[in-house]
DSSP file (Angstrom, degrees, kcal/mol; ACC not computed):
  #  RESIDUE AA STRUCTURE BP1 BP2  ACC     N-H-->O    O-->H-N    N-H-->O    O-->H-N    TCO  KAPPA ALPHA  PHI   PSI    X-CA   Y-CA   Z-CA
    1    1 A X              0   0    0      0, 0.0     2,-0.7     0, 0.0    24,-0.2   0.000 360.0 360.0 360.0 134.1   46.1  -79.9  -28.6
    2    2 A X  E     -a   26   0A   0     23,-0.6    25,-2.4    22,-0.2     2,-0.6  -0.814 360.0-154.5 -87.1 118.6   44.5  -76.8  -30.0
    3    3 A X  E     -a   27   0A   0     -2,-0.7     2,-0.6    23,-0.2    25,-0.2  -0.855   8.2-140.8 -98.3 119.4   47.3  -74.5  -31.2
    4    4 A X        -     0   0    0     23,-1.8    25,-0.5    -2,-0.6     2,-0.3  -0.683  28.0-170.8 -78.9 120.9   46.4  -70.9  -31.2
    5    5 A X        +     0   0    0     -2,-0.6     2,-0.3    23,-0.1     3,-0.0  -0.708  24.8 107.0-112.8 164.8   47.9  -69.4  -34.3
    6    6 A X        -     0   0    0     -2,-0.3     4,-0.0     4,-0.0    -2,-0.0  -0.982  66.1  -7.5 161.3-160.0   48.3  -65.9  -35.5
    7    7 A X    >   -     0   0    0     -2,-0.3     3,-1.0     1,-0.1    25,-0.0  -0.220  59.2-122.3 -63.8 152.5   50.9  -63.2  -35.9
    8    8 A X  T 3  S+     0   0    0      1,-0.3    -1,-0.1    -3,-0.0    27,-0.1   0.799 108.8  46.2 -63.6 -29.4   54.4  -63.7  -34.5
    9    9 A X  T 3  S+     0   0    0     26,-0.1    -1,-0.3    25,-0.1     2,-0.1  -0.236  74.2 162.9-112.5  44.0   54.2  -60.6  -32.4
   10   10 A X    <   +     0   0    0     -3,-1.0    25,-0.1     1,-0.2     3,-0.1  -0.435  12.1 178.9 -64.5 131.8   50.7  -60.9  -30.8
   11   11 A X        +     0   0    0      1,-0.3    26,-2.5    25,-0.2    27,-1.6   0.731  64.7  35.2-105.7 -31.0   50.4  -58.6  -27.8
   12   12 A X  E     -b   38   0B   0     25,-0.2     2,-0.5    24,-0.2    -1,-0.3  -0.990  56.9-173.2-129.9 134.2   46.8  -59.2  -26.6
   13   13 A X  E     +b   39   0B   0     25,-2.6    27,-2.6    -2,-0.4     2,-0.6  -0.964   6.3 177.2-126.2 113.9   44.8  -62.4  -26.7
   14   14 A X  E     +b   40   0B   0     -2,-0.5    27,-0.2    25,-0.2    25,-0.1  -0.937  15.3 152.8-118.5 107.4   41.1  -62.1  -25.7
   15   15 A X    >   +     0   0    0     25,-3.0     3,-0.8    -2,-0.6    -1,-0.1  -0.295  19.1 169.7-129.4  48.1   39.2  -65.4  -26.0
   16   16 A X  T 3   +     0   0    0      1,-0.2    27,-0.2     2,-0.1    25,-0.1  -0.321  65.6   1.9 -62.9 140.5   36.5  -65.0  -23.5
   17   17 A X  T 3  S+     0   0    0     25,-3.6    -1,-0.2     1,-0.1    27,-0.2   0.853  75.1 151.2  52.8  45.1   33.7  -67.5  -23.4
   18   18 A X    <   -     0   0    0     -3,-0.8     2,-0.2     1,-0.3    26,-0.1   0.329  52.8-124.5 -87.2   8.7   35.1  -69.7  -26.2
   19   19 A X  E     -f   44   0C   0     24,-0.7    26,-1.8     2,-0.0     2,-0.6  -0.493  59.0  -7.3  88.1-155.2   33.4  -72.8  -24.7
   20   20 A X  E     +f   45   0C   0     24,-0.2    26,-0.2    -2,-0.2     3,-0.1  -0.705  46.5 162.8 -89.4 118.5   35.1  -76.0  -23.7
   21   21 A X    >>  +     0   0    0     24,-2.2     4,-2.8    -2,-0.6     3,-1.2   0.237  48.0 112.1-106.0   7.8   38.7  -76.5  -24.6
   22   22 A X  T 34 S+     0   0    0     23,-0.9    27,-0.4     1,-0.3    28,-0.2   0.856  72.5  47.8 -53.9 -46.2   38.9  -79.3  -22.0
   23   23 A X  T 34 S+     0   0    0      1,-0.2    -1,-0.3    -3,-0.1    -2,-0.1   0.710 123.4  33.1 -72.3 -14.4   39.4  -82.2  -24.4
   24   24 A X  T <4 S-     0   0    0     -3,-1.2   -22,-0.2     1,-0.1    -2,-0.2   0.740  91.7-143.0-110.7 -30.1   42.2  -80.4  -26.3
   25   25 A X     <  -     0   0    0     -4,-2.8   -23,-0.6    21,-0.2     2,-0.4  -0.335  26.2 -92.6  82.0-177.8   44.1  -78.2  -24.0
   26   26 A X  E     -a    2   0A   0     23,-0.4     2,-0.7   -25,-0.1   -23,-0.2  -0.946  33.5-171.3-140.5 114.7   45.4  -74.8  -25.1
   27   27 A X  E     -a    3   0A   0    -25,-2.4   -23,-1.8    -2,-0.4     2,-0.3  -0.919  10.0-157.3-111.1 110.0   48.9  -74.3  -26.5
   28   28 A X        -     0   0    0     -2,-0.7   -23,-0.1    25,-0.2     5,-0.1  -0.614  36.6 -91.7 -81.7 144.2   49.9  -70.7  -26.9
   29   29 A X    >   -     0   0    0    -25,-0.5     3,-1.0    -2,-0.3     4,-0.3  -0.273  26.3-133.0 -58.1 137.4   52.7  -70.1  -29.5
   30   30 A X  G >  S+     0   0    0      1,-0.3     3,-1.7     2,-0.2     4,-0.3   0.852 105.0  62.7 -59.7 -36.0   56.2  -70.2  -28.0
   31   31 A X  G >  S+     0   0    0      1,-0.3     3,-1.3     2,-0.2     4,-0.3   0.797  92.4  65.5 -61.3 -27.9   57.0  -67.0  -29.9
   32   32 A X  G X> S+     0   0    0     -3,-1.0     4,-2.9     1,-0.3     3,-0.7   0.606  78.6  81.2 -73.9 -10.0   54.3  -65.1  -27.9
   33   33 A X  G <4 S+     0   0    0     -3,-1.7    29,-2.9    -4,-0.3    30,-0.9   0.799  97.0  45.5 -61.1 -26.2   56.2  -65.6  -24.7
   34   34 A X  G <4 S+     0   0    0     -3,-1.3    -1,-0.2    -4,-0.3    -2,-0.2   0.606 127.6  23.3 -90.2 -14.5   58.3  -62.6  -25.8
   35   35 A X  T <4 S+     0   0    0     -3,-0.7     2,-0.5    -4,-0.3    -2,-0.2   0.673  86.5 103.6-127.0 -27.3   55.4  -60.4  -26.9
   36   36 A X     <  +     0   0    0     -4,-2.9    27,-0.3     1,-0.2   -25,-0.2  -0.500  29.1 162.2 -74.5 117.0   52.1  -61.3  -25.2
   37   37 A X        +     0   0    0    -26,-2.5    28,-2.3    -2,-0.5    29,-2.1   0.573  63.9  41.9-105.6 -14.5   51.3  -58.8  -22.4
   38   38 A X  E     +bc  12  66B   0    -27,-1.6   -25,-2.6    27,-0.2     2,-0.4  -0.984  55.6 173.9-142.9 124.0   47.5  -59.5  -22.0
   39   39 A X  E     +bc  13  67B   0     27,-2.2    29,-2.7    -2,-0.4     2,-0.5  -0.993   1.5 177.9-131.0 126.5   45.6  -62.8  -21.9
   40   40 A X  E     +bc  14  68B   0    -27,-2.6   -25,-3.0    -2,-0.4    29,-0.2  -0.936  14.5 156.6-128.2 108.4   41.9  -63.1  -21.1
   41   41 A X    >   +     0   0    0     27,-3.0     3,-1.6    -2,-0.5    28,-0.1  -0.068  21.1 165.6-117.7  29.9   40.4  -66.6  -21.3
   42   42 A X  T 3   +     0   0    0      1,-0.3   -25,-3.6    26,-0.2   -24,-0.3  -0.179  67.0   7.9 -51.6 135.4   37.5  -65.9  -19.0
   43   43 A X  T 3  S+     0   0    0     27,-2.5   -24,-0.7     1,-0.2     2,-0.6   0.713  89.7 133.3  62.5  25.7   34.8  -68.6  -19.1
   44   44 A X  E <   -f   19   0C   0     -3,-1.6     2,-1.5    26,-0.3    -1,-0.2  -0.937  58.5-133.7 -99.8 121.4   36.8  -71.0  -21.3
   45   45 A X  E     +f   20   0C   0    -26,-1.8   -24,-2.2    -2,-0.6   -23,-0.9  -0.602  36.8 166.8 -78.5  94.1   36.6  -74.5  -19.8
   46   46 A X     >  -     0   0    0     26,-1.7     4,-1.7    -2,-1.5   -21,-0.2   0.842  16.1-175.1 -80.7 -35.2   40.3  -75.4  -19.9
   47   47 A X  H  >  -     0   0    0     25,-1.1     4,-2.4    -3,-0.2     5,-0.2  -0.091  53.9 -45.9  63.7-172.7   40.3  -78.4  -17.7
   48   48 A X  H  > S+     0   0    0      2,-0.2     4,-2.8     1,-0.2     5,-0.2   0.890 138.3  51.8 -63.6 -43.5   43.5  -80.2  -16.7
   49   49 A X  H  > S+     0   0    0    -27,-0.4     4,-2.3     1,-0.2   -23,-0.4   0.928 114.5  43.3 -60.9 -42.6   45.0  -80.3  -20.3
   50   50 A X  H  X S+     0   0    0     -4,-1.7     4,-2.6   -25,-0.3    -1,-0.2   0.887 113.2  52.3 -68.0 -38.8   44.5  -76.6  -20.7
   51   51 A X  H  X S+     0   0    0     -4,-2.4     4,-2.6     2,-0.2    -2,-0.2   0.931 111.1  47.0 -61.7 -46.2   45.7  -75.9  -17.2
   52   52 A X  H  X S+     0   0    0     -4,-2.8     4,-2.2     2,-0.2    -2,-0.2   0.914 113.7  47.6 -63.3 -43.0   48.9  -77.9  -17.8
   53   53 A X  H  X S+     0   0    0     -4,-2.3     4,-2.3    -5,-0.2    -1,-0.2   0.908 113.0  48.7 -64.7 -41.9   49.6  -76.2  -21.2
   54   54 A X  H  X S+     0   0    0     -4,-2.6     4,-2.9     2,-0.2    -2,-0.2   0.923 111.0  49.9 -63.9 -44.5   49.0  -72.7  -19.7
   55   55 A X  H  X S+     0   0    0     -4,-2.6     4,-1.7     1,-0.2    -1,-0.2   0.897 110.5  50.3 -62.1 -40.3   51.3  -73.4  -16.8
   56   56 A X  H  < S+     0   0    0     -4,-2.2     4,-0.5     2,-0.2    -1,-0.2   0.927 112.9  46.2 -62.9 -44.4   54.0  -74.6  -19.1
   57   57 A X  H >X S+     0   0    0     -4,-2.3     3,-1.3     1,-0.2     4,-0.8   0.917 111.2  52.5 -63.5 -43.6   53.7  -71.5  -21.2
   58   58 A X  H 3< S+     0   0    0     -4,-2.9     3,-0.4     1,-0.3    -1,-0.2   0.809  97.1  66.3 -63.7 -30.5   53.6  -69.3  -18.1
   59   59 A X  T 3< S+     0   0    0     -4,-1.7    -1,-0.3     1,-0.2    -2,-0.2   0.729 114.7  30.2 -65.2 -19.4   56.9  -70.8  -16.8
   60   60 A X  T <4 S+     0   0    0     -3,-1.3    -1,-0.2    -4,-0.5    -2,-0.2   0.403  88.8 123.9-117.8  -1.2   58.7  -69.3  -19.9
   61   61 A X     <  -     0   0    0     -4,-0.8    28,-0.2    -3,-0.4    27,-0.2  -0.296  37.3-171.1 -63.8 147.5   56.6  -66.1  -20.5
   62   62 A X  S    S+     0   0    0    -29,-2.9   -28,-0.2   -30,-0.2    -1,-0.1   0.761  71.5  20.4-111.5 -33.3   58.6  -62.9  -20.5
   63   63 A X  S    S+     0   0    0    -30,-0.9     2,-0.2   -27,-0.3   -29,-0.1   0.249  71.9 142.7-130.3  13.1   56.3  -59.8  -20.6
   64   64 A X        +     0   0    0    -31,-0.2   -27,-0.2     1,-0.2   -26,-0.2  -0.407  12.5 166.5 -64.4 124.0   52.8  -60.9  -19.5
   65   65 A X        +     0   0    0    -28,-2.3    32,-3.0     1,-0.3    33,-2.3   0.696  64.0  37.6-107.3 -29.7   51.2  -58.1  -17.4
   66   66 A X  E     +cd  38  98B   0    -29,-2.1   -27,-2.2    31,-0.2     2,-0.4  -0.990  56.9 175.9-132.4 125.8   47.6  -59.2  -17.3
   67   67 A X  E     -cd  39  99B   0     31,-2.3    33,-2.4    -2,-0.4     2,-0.6  -0.970   2.7-179.8-130.4 116.8   46.3  -62.7  -16.9
   68   68 A X  E     +cd  40 100B   0    -29,-2.7   -27,-3.0    -2,-0.4   -26,-0.2  -0.949  17.6 152.4-119.0 109.7   42.5  -63.3  -16.6
   69   69 A X    >   +     0   0    0     31,-2.8     3,-0.6    -2,-0.6     5,-0.2  -0.263  20.7 158.5-129.4  44.3   41.5  -66.9  -16.2
   70   70 A X  T 3   +     0   0    0      1,-0.2   -27,-2.5     2,-0.1   -26,-0.3  -0.458  66.4   6.8 -71.4 139.8   38.3  -66.5  -14.3
   71   71 A X  T 3  S+     0   0    0     31,-2.6    -1,-0.2   -29,-0.2    33,-0.1   0.919  86.6 130.9  57.4  50.9   35.7  -69.3  -14.4
   72   72 A X  S <  S-     0   0    0     -3,-0.6   -26,-1.7    30,-0.3   -25,-1.1   0.317  77.0-109.0-115.4   5.6   38.0  -71.7  -16.3
   73   73 A X        +     0   0    0     30,-0.5     2,-0.2     1,-0.2   -22,-0.1   0.849  69.4 149.8  70.2  33.5   37.7  -74.8  -14.3
   74   74 A X        -     0   0    0     -5,-0.2    31,-2.5    29,-0.1     2,-0.6  -0.633  54.5-133.8-100.0 154.1   41.3  -74.5  -13.0
   75   75 A X  B  >  -g  105   0D   0     -2,-0.2     4,-0.7    29,-0.2     3,-0.4  -0.960  24.6-154.0 -94.1 118.8   43.0  -75.5   -9.8
   76   76 A X  H  > S+     0   0    0     29,-2.8     4,-2.8    -2,-0.6     5,-0.2   0.666  77.6  79.2 -74.7 -15.2   44.9  -72.2   -9.2
   77   77 A X  H  > S+     0   0    0     28,-0.2     4,-2.5     1,-0.2    -1,-0.2   0.940  94.9  44.6 -62.7 -49.3   47.8  -73.8   -7.2
   78   78 A X  H  > S+     0   0    0     -3,-0.4     4,-2.4     1,-0.2    -1,-0.2   0.879 114.2  52.4 -61.0 -34.2   49.7  -75.1  -10.2
   79   79 A X  H  X S+     0   0    0     -4,-0.7     4,-2.5     2,-0.2    -2,-0.2   0.934 110.7  45.6 -64.3 -47.0   49.1  -71.7  -11.9
   80   80 A X  H  X S+     0   0    0     -4,-2.8     4,-2.8     1,-0.2    -2,-0.2   0.874 111.6  53.6 -64.5 -36.8   50.5  -69.8   -8.9
   81   81 A X  H  X S+     0   0    0     -4,-2.5     4,-1.3    -5,-0.2    -2,-0.2   0.934 110.7  45.8 -62.2 -46.5   53.5  -72.2   -8.7
   82   82 A X  H  < S+     0   0    0     -4,-2.4     4,-0.4     1,-0.2    -2,-0.2   0.915 116.3  45.0 -63.9 -44.0   54.3  -71.6  -12.4
   83   83 A X  H >< S+     0   0    0     -4,-2.5     3,-1.4     1,-0.2    -2,-0.2   0.926 111.1  52.9 -65.5 -44.8   54.0  -67.8  -12.0
   84   84 A X  H 3< S+     0   0    0     -4,-2.8    -1,-0.2     1,-0.3    -2,-0.2   0.751 107.3  52.4 -64.4 -24.7   55.9  -67.7   -8.8
   85   85 A X  T 3< S+     0   0    0     -4,-1.3     2,-0.8    -3,-0.2    -1,-0.3   0.510  89.6  89.8 -88.6  -5.1   58.9  -69.5  -10.3
   86   86 A X    X>  -     0   0    0     -3,-1.4     4,-1.1    -4,-0.4     3,-0.7  -0.816  55.8-168.7-100.7 105.5   59.2  -67.2  -13.3
   87   87 A X  H 3>>S+     0   0    0     -2,-0.8     4,-2.8     1,-0.2     5,-1.3   0.845  85.8  60.0 -59.8 -35.6   61.6  -64.3  -12.5
   88   88 A X  H 345S+     0   0    0      1,-0.2    -1,-0.2     3,-0.2   -26,-0.1   0.847 111.8  39.4 -63.4 -32.8   60.5  -62.4  -15.6
   89   89 A X  H <45S+     0   0    0     -3,-0.7     7,-1.5    -6,-0.2    -1,-0.2   0.594 124.9  36.3 -93.0 -11.2   56.9  -62.3  -14.4
   90   90 A X  H  <5S+     0   0    0     -4,-1.1    35,-2.0    -3,-0.3    36,-0.5   0.747 129.4  17.3-110.3 -30.2   57.6  -61.6  -10.8
   91   91 A X  T  <5S+     0   0    0     -4,-2.8    -3,-0.2    -5,-0.2    -4,-0.1   0.747  95.9  91.5-116.2 -32.8   60.6  -59.4  -10.5
   92   92 A X  S > <S-     0   0    0     -5,-1.3     3,-1.4     1,-0.1    34,-0.1  -0.247  85.1 -94.1 -71.6 154.1   61.3  -57.6  -13.8
   93   93 A X  T 3  S+     0   0    0      1,-0.3    -1,-0.1     2,-0.0    -2,-0.1  -0.435 117.5  32.0 -59.8 141.4   60.0  -54.2  -14.8
   94   94 A X  T 3  S+     0   0    0      1,-0.2    -1,-0.3    -2,-0.1     3,-0.1   0.632  93.2 149.4  81.2  14.7   56.8  -54.8  -16.7
   95   95 A X    <   -     0   0    0     -3,-1.4    -6,-0.2     1,-0.2    -5,-0.2  -0.070  59.2 -47.6 -73.6 178.4   56.1  -57.9  -14.7
   96   96 A X        +     0   0    0     -7,-1.5    30,-0.2     1,-0.2   -31,-0.2  -0.219  56.8 166.8 -53.5 125.0   52.6  -59.3  -13.9
   97   97 A X        +     0   0    0    -32,-3.0    31,-3.0     1,-0.3    32,-2.2   0.689  62.5  37.2-110.2 -30.9   50.4  -56.6  -12.6
   98   98 A X  E     +de  66 129B   0    -33,-2.3   -31,-2.3    30,-0.2     2,-0.4  -0.990  54.7 174.3-132.9 129.0   46.9  -58.2  -12.7
   99   99 A X  E     -de  67 130B   0     30,-2.4    32,-2.7    -2,-0.4     2,-0.6  -0.976   5.1-175.3-133.0 121.0   45.8  -61.8  -12.0
  100  100 A X  E     +de  68 131B   0    -33,-2.4   -31,-2.8    -2,-0.4    32,-0.2  -0.946  18.6 155.6-118.0 110.0   42.2  -62.8  -12.0
  101  101 A X    >   +     0   0    0     30,-2.4     3,-0.7    -2,-0.6    31,-0.1  -0.002  26.1 152.3-117.8  24.9   41.5  -66.4  -10.9
  102  102 A X  T 3   +     0   0    0      1,-0.2   -31,-2.6    29,-0.2   -30,-0.3  -0.110  59.4  21.8 -56.3 152.7   38.0  -65.8   -9.7
  103  103 A X  T 3  S+     0   0    0     30,-2.4   -30,-0.5   -33,-0.2    -1,-0.2   0.787 100.3 107.7  58.1  32.8   35.4  -68.6   -9.8
  104  104 A X    <   -     0   0    0     -3,-0.7    32,-2.5    29,-0.2     2,-0.3  -0.636  67.6-106.6-120.1-176.4   38.1  -71.4   -9.8
  105  105 A X  B     -gh  75 136D   0    -31,-2.5   -29,-2.8    -2,-0.2     2,-0.5  -0.765  11.5-147.5-114.4 161.9   39.2  -73.8   -7.2
  106  106 A X        -     0   0    0     30,-1.7     2,-0.7    -2,-0.3    32,-0.5  -0.906  16.3-177.0-130.1 101.3   42.2  -74.0   -5.0
  107  107 A X        -     0   0    0     -2,-0.5     2,-0.3    30,-0.1   -30,-0.1  -0.889  19.4-142.7-103.8 112.8   43.2  -77.6   -4.1
  108  108 A X        -     0   0    0     -2,-0.7     2,-0.2     1,-0.1     6,-0.1  -0.542  14.1-122.7 -79.0 137.2   46.2  -77.7   -1.8
  109  109 A X  B  >  -I  113   0E   0      4,-0.7     4,-2.4    -2,-0.3    -1,-0.1  -0.544  16.6-129.9 -74.0 140.4   48.8  -80.4   -2.3
  110  110 A X  T  4 S+     0   0    0     -2,-0.2    -1,-0.1     1,-0.2    -2,-0.0   0.821 104.9  41.9 -63.6 -31.5   49.3  -82.5    0.8
  111  111 A X  T  4 S+     0   0    0      1,-0.1    -1,-0.2     2,-0.1    -3,-0.0   0.886 126.6  27.7 -85.8 -39.9   53.1  -82.1    0.7
  112  112 A X  T >4 S-     0   0    0      1,-0.2     3,-2.1     2,-0.0    -2,-0.2   0.656  83.4-177.7 -97.6 -16.7   53.4  -78.4   -0.1
  113  113 A X  B 3<  -I  109   0E   0     -4,-2.4    -4,-0.7     1,-0.3     3,-0.4  -0.292  69.2 -19.9  57.0-133.2   50.2  -77.1    1.4
  114  114 A X  T >> S+     0   0    0      1,-0.2     4,-1.8    -6,-0.1     3,-0.7   0.293 105.6 110.7 -91.2   9.4   49.7  -73.4    0.8
  115  115 A X  H <> S+     0   0    0     -3,-2.1     4,-2.7     1,-0.2     5,-0.2   0.882  73.6  52.8 -53.0 -46.9   53.4  -72.8    0.1
  116  116 A X  H 3> S+     0   0    0     -3,-0.4     4,-2.2     1,-0.2    -1,-0.2   0.840 106.9  54.9 -61.3 -30.5   53.0  -72.0   -3.6
  117  117 A X  H <> S+     0   0    0     -3,-0.7     4,-2.2     2,-0.2    -1,-0.2   0.938 111.9  42.3 -65.5 -46.5   50.4  -69.4   -2.7
  118  118 A X  H  X S+     0   0    0     -4,-1.8     4,-2.7     2,-0.2     5,-0.2   0.915 113.5  51.8 -67.8 -42.8   52.7  -67.6   -0.3
  119  119 A X  H  X S+     0   0    0     -4,-2.7     4,-2.3     2,-0.2     5,-0.2   0.931 111.1  48.3 -59.6 -46.9   55.7  -67.9   -2.7
  120  120 A X  H  X S+     0   0    0     -4,-2.2     4,-1.9    -5,-0.2    -2,-0.2   0.956 114.4  44.8 -56.6 -52.9   53.7  -66.4   -5.6
  121  121 A X  H  < S+     0   0    0     -4,-2.2    -1,-0.2     1,-0.2    -2,-0.2   0.877 114.8  48.3 -63.7 -39.0   52.4  -63.5   -3.5
  122  122 A X  H  < S+     0   0    0     -4,-2.7    -1,-0.2     1,-0.2    -2,-0.2   0.875 115.0  44.5 -68.6 -37.8   55.8  -62.7   -1.9
  123  123 A X  H  < S+     0   0    0     -4,-2.3     2,-2.0    -5,-0.2    -2,-0.2   0.748  87.9  89.9 -82.2 -24.3   57.7  -62.8   -5.3
  124  124 A X    ><  +     0   0    0     -4,-1.9     3,-1.1     1,-0.2   -33,-0.2  -0.494  50.8 171.6 -78.6  82.6   55.2  -60.8   -7.4
  125  125 A X  T 3  S+     0   0    0     -2,-2.0    -1,-0.2   -35,-2.0   -34,-0.1   0.748  73.5  42.0 -65.4 -26.4   56.7  -57.4   -6.7
  126  126 A X  T 3  S+     0   0    0    -36,-0.5    -1,-0.2   -30,-0.2     2,-0.2   0.354  77.7 132.4-106.2   5.0   54.6  -55.5   -9.2
  127  127 A X    <   +     0   0    0     -3,-1.1   -30,-0.2   -37,-0.2   -29,-0.2  -0.403  21.3 168.4 -63.4 125.2   51.2  -57.1   -8.6
  128  128 A X        +     0   0    0    -31,-3.0     2,-0.4     1,-0.3   -30,-0.2   0.676  64.5  30.7-107.4 -28.5   48.5  -54.4   -8.3
  129  129 A X  E     +e   98   0B   0    -32,-2.2   -30,-2.4     2,-0.0     2,-0.5  -0.981  52.9 178.2-141.9 125.0   45.4  -56.5   -8.5
  130  130 A X  E     -e   99   0B   0     -2,-0.4     2,-0.5   -32,-0.2   -30,-0.2  -0.961  15.9-162.2-124.4 110.1   44.7  -60.1   -7.4
  131  131 A X  E     +e  100   0B   0    -32,-2.7   -30,-2.4    -2,-0.5   -29,-0.2  -0.836  24.3 159.1-101.0 125.0   41.0  -61.1   -8.0
  132  132 A X    >   +     0   0    0     -2,-0.5     3,-2.0   -32,-0.2   -29,-0.2   0.038  17.8 162.6-127.5  22.0   39.8  -64.2   -6.1
  133  133 A X  T 3  S-     0   0    0      1,-0.3   -30,-2.4   -31,-0.1   -29,-0.2  -0.191  75.1  -9.5 -55.4 130.2   36.0  -63.5   -6.2
  134  134 A X  T 3  S+     0   0    0      1,-0.2     2,-0.4   -32,-0.2    -1,-0.3   0.776  93.9 156.4  51.4  31.9   34.0  -66.6   -5.4
  135  135 A X    <   -     0   0    0     -3,-2.0     2,-2.1   -32,-0.2   -30,-0.2  -0.720  54.0-119.9 -85.8 135.1   37.1  -68.7   -5.6
  136  136 A X  B     +h  105   0D   0    -32,-2.5   -30,-1.7    -2,-0.4     2,-0.6  -0.550  53.8 167.0 -74.4  84.5   36.9  -72.0   -3.6
  137  137 A X        -     0   0    0     -2,-2.1   -30,-0.1   -32,-0.2    -2,-0.0  -0.904  32.0-137.9-114.4 112.8   39.8  -70.9   -1.4
  138  138 A X    >>  -     0   0    0     -2,-0.6     4,-2.0   -32,-0.5     3,-0.7  -0.334  28.9-111.8 -64.3 151.7   40.7  -72.8    1.8
  139  139 A X  H 3> S+     0   0    0      1,-0.2     4,-2.8     2,-0.2     5,-0.2   0.862 116.0  56.1 -55.6 -41.4   41.6  -70.5    4.7
  140  140 A X  H 3> S+     0   0    0      1,-0.2     4,-2.2     2,-0.2    -1,-0.2   0.876 107.9  49.9 -60.7 -34.1   45.3  -71.6    4.8
  141  141 A X  H <> S+     0   0    0     -3,-0.7     4,-2.6     2,-0.2    -2,-0.2   0.922 111.6  46.9 -68.5 -43.8   45.6  -70.6    1.1
  142  142 A X  H  X S+     0   0    0     -4,-2.0     4,-2.6     2,-0.2     5,-0.2   0.930 112.9  49.7 -62.5 -45.2   44.0  -67.2    1.8
  143  143 A X  H  X S+     0   0    0     -4,-2.8     4,-2.6     1,-0.2    -1,-0.2   0.912 111.5  49.6 -58.9 -42.8   46.3  -66.7    4.8
  144  144 A X  H  X S+     0   0    0     -4,-2.2     4,-2.6    -5,-0.2    -2,-0.2   0.914 110.8  48.9 -64.8 -43.4   49.3  -67.7    2.7
  145  145 A X  H  X S+     0   0    0     -4,-2.6     4,-2.4     2,-0.2    -2,-0.2   0.935 114.3  45.2 -60.8 -46.7   48.4  -65.2   -0.1
  146  146 A X  H  X S+     0   0    0     -4,-2.6     4,-2.1     2,-0.2    -2,-0.2   0.893 113.3  49.8 -66.1 -39.4   47.9  -62.4    2.4
  147  147 A X  H  X S+     0   0    0     -4,-2.6     4,-1.7    -5,-0.2    -1,-0.2   0.919 111.5  49.5 -64.4 -42.4   51.1  -63.2    4.3
  148  148 A X  H  X S+     0   0    0     -4,-2.6     4,-0.5     2,-0.2    -2,-0.2   0.911 110.8  48.6 -62.9 -43.2   53.1  -63.3    1.0
  149  149 A X  H >< S+     0   0    0     -4,-2.4     3,-0.9     1,-0.2    -1,-0.2   0.888 111.2  51.3 -63.3 -38.0   51.6  -59.9   -0.1
  150  150 A X  H 3< S+     0   0    0     -4,-2.1    -1,-0.2     1,-0.2    -2,-0.2   0.809 105.9  56.0 -67.8 -29.9   52.5  -58.5    3.3
  151  151 A X  H 3<        0   0    0     -4,-1.7    -1,-0.2     1,-0.2    -2,-0.2   0.548 360.0 360.0 -80.2  -7.8   56.1  -59.8    3.0
  152  152 A X    <<        0   0    0     -3,-0.9    -1,-0.2    -4,-0.5    -2,-0.1   0.530 360.0 360.0 -67.4 360.0   56.8  -58.0   -0.3
């Protein structure tokens, strides 16, 4: 695992186009769950290890407002599930405002289908921008996201 190190109170992490992190994953410092408001990992090939590490970190993040993971080789469903289950990022003031998952894929689970997509969209009360450009998004997932946003 590649552990990103730095100051205890990091607020912005911009690591665009850092290449392939696929064999290592990406472990963000636990302390940054309390301080990191902006993450941009565009064009970093995270693969499954990085996706799992990011989802684990997101499940406990407290103040993240902007997450840009465009073109990262991700399945966005686990990401949406992790975000949707985190009250601090969906309901609290200062919660997630921008999510860019463009140029990734959306593989629906046979048992839950598009449910995590709808739950995420419905719960993210402060979301202002959801970017899905050129995302491999099945129609049920798009319908679920739009229905969830409409239900807020």
